N, C-alpha and C positions, 0 to 999 in steps of 0.2 A: 163067233156068231155063226149061226146056221147057214147053210148053203142056198136056203130058199129066200134069204134077204140080203139084197145088195145095198151098198150105200156109196155115195159119192159127195164130195164138197165141191162147192162152185160159189165164188164170191161171197163167202160167210153163210151159204145156205146148205145145209145138209140135205140131199135127197135120198129118201129110203124108198126102194123098191121091192115089191114082193114078186118073186121069181118061182112060182111053185106050179110048173106046167102040169097038165095041160090047160087047167081052169082056174089057177091062182086059188084054190081052196084054202079057207082059212084053218089049217090044222094046228095041231098043239105045236109044232116046229115053227109055223108061222108066228103065231101068237107071242111064243117065248123069244123069237128073234126080232119082232116089232117092238117088244117091251125093252130088250136089250140096246138096240139100235137107237131108241128114243131116249133112254137114260144117258148114254153115251153122248148123244147130242147135246143134251141139257147140260152135262157136266163139261162140256167143251167150250171155254171161253171165246174161241174164235168162231163158233157158230152162232149166228144171230137169227135164224129162221130155219124151220123144219118143213120140208114138202114131202 
C-alpha cells in the first residue's frame, strides 16, 4: 500500500485515512491507495464496515 494511505482496524471497522500532507490532495498515489485499501477491506471477512 502507498505511504499516503493508512489503515487501522477497530472492532470490525476498517478505518482508511489519507495522509498526503500538506493538504491531502487527491493524487494518483492517493487514488490507487484508496482503491487497494477498499478492496482489501472488502475481501477481509473480519471487516464489517469501512470508514
